[in-house]
C-alpha positions as CSV (number, residue, x, y, z in Angstrom):
1,M,119.4,-116.6,-13.6
2,I,120.8,-113.1,-13.2
3,R,121.7,-111.5,-9.9
4,I,122.4,-107.8,-9.4
5,I,124.8,-106.9,-6.6
6,A,125.6,-103.4,-5.2
7,D,126.9,-101.9,-2.0
8,S,124.7,-99.9,0.4
9,T,125.9,-96.5,-0.8
10,C,123.6,-96.9,-3.8
11,D,121.1,-95.4,-1.2
12,L,118.1,-97.3,-2.5
13,S,115.4,-97.9,0.0
14,K,115.0,-101.3,1.6
15,E,111.5,-101.5,0.1
16,I,112.9,-101.0,-3.5
17,I,115.8,-103.5,-2.7
18,K,113.3,-106.1,-1.6
19,Q,110.9,-105.5,-4.4
20,Y,113.5,-106.0,-7.1
21,G,115.6,-108.7,-5.4
22,I,118.9,-106.6,-5.4
23,K,121.7,-108.1,-3.3
24,V,123.2,-105.3,-1.2
25,I,126.4,-105.5,0.7
26,S,127.0,-102.9,3.5
27,S,129.8,-100.4,3.4
28,K,131.1,-98.7,6.5
29,V,131.1,-95.1,7.7
30,V,133.5,-93.9,10.4
31,I,132.3,-91.2,12.7
32,D,134.8,-90.0,15.3
33,G,136.6,-93.3,15.2
34,K,133.4,-95.4,15.5
35,V,132.8,-97.8,12.6
36,L,129.2,-98.2,11.6
37,N,127.4,-100.5,9.1
38,D,125.9,-98.2,6.6
39,Y,123.1,-100.6,5.6
40,D,121.9,-101.0,9.2
41,Y,120.5,-97.5,9.3
42,D,116.9,-97.1,8.2
43,G,113.8,-95.3,9.5
44,D,114.1,-94.3,13.2
45,T,117.8,-95.3,13.4
46,L,118.7,-93.2,10.4
47,N,116.9,-90.2,11.8
48,E,118.7,-90.6,15.1
49,F,122.0,-90.7,13.2
50,Y,121.3,-87.4,11.6
51,N,120.1,-85.8,14.9
52,N,123.5,-86.6,16.3
53,L,125.5,-85.1,13.5
54,D,126.0,-81.8,15.2
55,T,128.1,-83.6,17.9
56,M,130.5,-85.0,15.2
57,K,134.0,-83.7,15.9
58,E,135.8,-84.9,12.7
59,A,134.9,-85.2,9.1
60,P,133.3,-88.6,8.4
61,G,135.4,-91.4,7.0
62,Y,134.4,-94.2,4.6
63,Q,135.3,-97.9,4.1
64,P,134.1,-100.1,1.2
65,P,133.0,-103.7,1.8
66,A,135.8,-106.3,2.0
67,S,136.5,-108.3,-1.1
68,N,135.4,-111.4,0.8
69,N,131.9,-109.9,1.1
70,Y,131.6,-110.0,-2.7
71,L,133.1,-113.4,-2.9
72,E,130.6,-114.8,-0.5
73,A,127.7,-113.1,-2.4
74,I,128.9,-114.7,-5.6
75,E,129.4,-118.1,-4.1
76,E,126.0,-118.0,-2.4
77,G,124.4,-117.0,-5.7
78,V,126.0,-119.9,-7.6
79,F,124.8,-122.3,-4.9
80,N,121.3,-121.1,-5.5
81,G,121.4,-121.4,-9.3
82,V,122.6,-117.9,-10.3
83,T,124.7,-118.1,-13.5
84,E,125.1,-114.4,-14.4
85,F,126.1,-111.6,-12.0
86,I,126.3,-107.9,-12.5
87,I,128.2,-106.1,-9.8
88,F,127.7,-102.4,-9.7
89,I,130.2,-100.1,-8.0
90,P,130.1,-96.4,-7.2
91,S,132.5,-94.1,-9.0
92,S,136.1,-95.1,-8.7
93,Q,137.0,-91.5,-9.2
94,Q,135.4,-90.7,-5.8
95,I,136.0,-94.0,-4.0
96,D,139.4,-95.2,-4.9
97,D,139.4,-98.7,-3.4
98,F,136.3,-100.1,-5.0
99,P,137.6,-101.5,-8.3
100,K,140.4,-103.4,-6.5
101,V,138.0,-104.7,-3.9
102,V,135.7,-106.2,-6.5
103,S,138.5,-107.4,-8.8
104,D,140.1,-109.3,-5.9
105,A,136.8,-111.0,-5.2
106,L,136.4,-112.0,-8.9
107,K,140.0,-113.3,-9.0
108,D,139.5,-115.4,-5.8
109,F,136.2,-116.8,-7.2
110,E,137.9,-117.8,-10.5
111,E,140.8,-119.5,-8.6
112,S,138.7,-121.3,-6.0
113,N,135.6,-122.3,-8.0
114,K,135.7,-124.4,-11.1
115,V,132.0,-124.0,-12.0
116,P,131.5,-123.7,-15.7
117,G,129.3,-121.1,-17.4
118,I,129.4,-118.5,-14.7
119,K,129.5,-114.9,-16.0
120,V,130.5,-112.0,-13.7
121,K,130.6,-108.4,-14.9
122,M,131.7,-105.3,-12.9
123,V,130.1,-102.0,-13.9
124,N,131.6,-98.7,-12.7
125,T,128.5,-96.5,-12.5
126,L,130.6,-93.3,-12.4
127,N,128.2,-91.9,-9.8
128,V,127.7,-92.1,-6.0
129,S,124.7,-92.3,-3.7
130,Q,121.4,-92.4,-5.6
131,G,123.1,-91.4,-8.8
132,F,124.9,-94.8,-8.4
133,G,121.5,-96.2,-7.3
134,Y,119.8,-94.9,-10.5
135,T,121.9,-97.3,-12.6
136,V,121.3,-100.2,-10.2
137,L,117.5,-99.6,-10.2
138,K,117.5,-99.2,-14.0
139,A,119.1,-102.6,-14.3
140,A,116.7,-104.1,-11.8
141,K,113.7,-102.8,-13.7
142,M,115.0,-104.1,-17.0
143,L,115.6,-107.5,-15.4
144,K,112.1,-107.6,-14.0
145,K,110.8,-106.9,-17.6
146,G,112.8,-109.8,-18.9
147,S,115.8,-108.1,-20.5
148,S,118.8,-110.3,-21.1
149,Y,122.2,-110.1,-19.3
150,E,123.8,-108.5,-22.3
151,E,120.9,-106.0,-22.8
152,I,121.1,-104.8,-19.2
153,I,124.9,-104.3,-19.3
154,E,124.7,-102.5,-22.7
155,S,122.0,-100.1,-21.4
156,C,123.9,-99.3,-18.2
157,E,127.1,-98.6,-19.9
158,A,125.4,-96.4,-22.5
159,N,123.5,-94.3,-20.0
160,K,125.7,-94.0,-17.0
161,T,127.4,-90.8,-18.1
162,K,124.0,-89.2,-18.8
163,I,122.7,-89.4,-15.2
164,K,122.2,-85.8,-13.9
165,D,122.4,-84.8,-10.3
166,L,121.5,-81.7,-8.3
167,M,122.3,-81.3,-4.6
168,A,120.9,-78.5,-2.5
169,V,122.9,-78.3,0.7
170,P,121.5,-75.5,3.0
171,D,123.6,-76.6,6.0
172,V,126.7,-74.7,4.9
173,D,128.2,-74.8,8.4
174,F,128.3,-78.6,8.1
175,L,129.9,-78.4,4.6
176,Y,132.6,-76.2,6.1
177,K,133.0,-78.7,9.1
178,T,133.5,-81.6,6.7
179,G,136.0,-79.6,4.6
180,N,133.8,-79.4,1.5
181,V,133.6,-75.5,1.3
182,T,135.9,-72.8,2.6
183,K,135.2,-70.8,5.7
184,A,134.7,-67.7,3.5
185,G,132.3,-69.5,1.2
186,A,130.2,-70.8,4.1
187,R,130.1,-67.3,5.7
188,A,129.1,-65.6,2.4
189,T,126.2,-68.0,1.7
190,K,124.9,-67.6,5.2
191,M,125.0,-63.8,5.0
192,L,123.2,-63.8,1.7
193,G,120.6,-66.4,2.8
194,I,121.3,-68.6,-0.2
195,T,121.5,-72.4,-0.7
196,P,124.4,-73.9,-2.8
197,V,123.1,-76.1,-5.5
198,L,125.8,-78.5,-6.6
199,K,126.2,-81.0,-9.4
200,L,128.7,-83.8,-8.9
201,G,129.1,-85.1,-12.5
202,T,130.9,-88.3,-13.4
203,T,134.5,-87.5,-12.7
204,G,134.4,-87.2,-8.9
205,K,134.5,-83.4,-9.3
206,A,131.6,-81.1,-8.3
207,T,130.8,-77.6,-9.4
208,L,128.2,-75.0,-8.5
209,A,125.1,-75.6,-10.7
210,S,123.5,-72.8,-12.7
211,K,122.7,-70.7,-9.6
212,M,122.6,-70.4,-5.8
213,V,119.0,-70.0,-4.6
214,G,117.0,-69.0,-1.6
215,E,116.1,-72.1,0.4
216,D,112.4,-71.7,-0.6
217,K,113.4,-71.8,-4.3
218,V,115.1,-75.2,-4.3
219,A,112.1,-77.1,-5.7
220,Q,111.6,-74.5,-8.5
221,C,115.3,-74.6,-9.3
222,F,115.3,-78.4,-9.6
223,A,112.1,-78.4,-11.8
224,N,113.7,-75.8,-14.1
225,E,116.9,-77.8,-14.5
226,F,114.9,-80.9,-15.1
227,K,112.9,-79.2,-17.9
228,H,116.1,-78.1,-19.6
229,Q,118.3,-81.1,-19.2
230,A,116.1,-84.3,-18.8
231,D,115.7,-86.8,-21.6
232,I,112.0,-87.1,-21.0
233,E,111.5,-90.0,-23.4
234,N,114.0,-92.2,-21.6
235,S,113.7,-91.0,-18.1
236,D,111.1,-93.5,-17.0
237,F,111.8,-92.7,-13.4
238,V,113.4,-90.0,-11.2
239,I,115.0,-90.4,-7.7
240,I,114.7,-87.6,-5.2
241,G,116.9,-88.0,-2.1
242,Y,116.9,-86.3,1.3
243,S,118.9,-86.4,4.5
244,T,116.5,-85.3,7.3
245,D,113.5,-83.4,5.8
246,E,111.2,-85.6,3.7
247,G,108.9,-82.6,3.2
248,R,111.5,-80.8,1.2
249,A,111.9,-83.8,-1.0
250,L,108.1,-84.1,-1.5
251,A,108.0,-80.4,-2.4
252,V,110.5,-81.2,-5.2
253,K,108.4,-84.1,-6.4
254,N,105.3,-81.9,-6.5
255,M,107.1,-79.1,-8.4
256,L,108.5,-81.7,-10.8
257,E,105.1,-83.0,-11.6
258,K,103.5,-79.5,-11.7
259,E,106.2,-77.3,-13.4
260,G,108.2,-80.0,-15.1
261,R,105.1,-81.8,-16.2
262,Y,106.7,-85.1,-15.4
263,R,104.4,-88.2,-15.4
264,G,106.9,-91.0,-14.8
265,E,107.7,-92.8,-11.5
266,V,109.3,-90.6,-8.8
267,H,111.1,-92.5,-6.0
268,V,111.6,-90.4,-2.8
269,M,114.3,-92.0,-0.6
270,Q,116.5,-91.1,2.4
271,M,120.3,-91.1,2.1
272,R,122.2,-93.5,4.4
273,P,125.1,-92.3,6.6
274,A,128.0,-92.9,4.2
275,F,126.8,-90.2,1.8
276,G,124.4,-88.3,4.0
277,A,127.1,-87.6,6.6
278,H,128.8,-85.4,4.0
279,M,125.6,-83.6,3.0
280,G,124.4,-82.7,6.5
281,K,120.9,-81.9,7.6
282,R,118.1,-80.7,5.3
283,A,120.0,-81.7,2.1
284,V,117.8,-82.7,-0.9
285,T,119.0,-84.2,-4.2
286,I,117.6,-85.2,-7.5
287,Y,118.8,-87.7,-10.1
288,F,117.5,-88.3,-13.6
289,L,118.6,-89.3,-17.1
290,G,119.8,-86.3,-19.1
291,K,120.1,-85.7,-22.8
292,H,123.9,-85.5,-22.8
293,S,126.9,-86.8,-20.9
294,S,127.9,-85.0,-17.6
295,I,131.2,-83.2,-17.2
296,A,132.2,-81.5,-14.0
297,L,134.9,-78.9,-13.4
298,F,136.1,-78.3,-9.9
299,D,137.0,-80.9,-7.3
300,I,135.2,-79.8,-4.1
301,F,133.6,-83.1,-3.0
302,R,135.2,-86.4,-2.4
303,F,134.8,-89.3,0.0
304,H,137.8,-89.5,2.4
């Protein structure tokens, strides 16, 4: 039996997590000194969180799960007959502590449990939020179709650098507040009435995408980028994320199907606090499998 483990910053919906039997461990987000369980937020509680973002005095902080959380998840799985584990982590380029946290859990498991035949593999997805979640969901879909442990790992390792992301962040005041753009940059985008469209890439460094667009042009921009970059044959699903405005995400979905002529699955899901707190209100994102590996240039976004 195979079990997939990830932390809550994969930003997959609880419906998807339940449907595919993914084991999720909660990370923490720190808002003005208050430590919150990222995974606890969903639906009304998540909307309330975003409504209170304007009162935030300091840039949000982040804490990964403790290694003991992973150890307990592995031990509980072994007790229930799991013999093969795949632990997915977000990009260690963006969240420094994660590899050590999981490695410590694996070391503790090996030292304290003498159960033969147990396999545990850690996969650094090289992405965060639903880009990270894309790899997790891809693995879960393969598992449901009957793929082997080795096939799932091979596919994830081969495709993780090809995940494309676009992030439209109209709340430039919030980007400035969290230290992700300069004051001059925020002021300029507001004066011109444009929305920054960023791409994060796989190295922890983000850059401006092909253009900055008017807020009403975001869906068209995403559809155009999808047409040019997507590996249509292998992109059997797309993830569209949003912070506060589901309507903006649905507009992207409609444009993707109309202009991009996409006929695969489209999952529309809300970001949880750990990532969404950095994006601010009205942010919308898209993740899909591209034709080539992603390389970013300028370090303007990073979890702190």
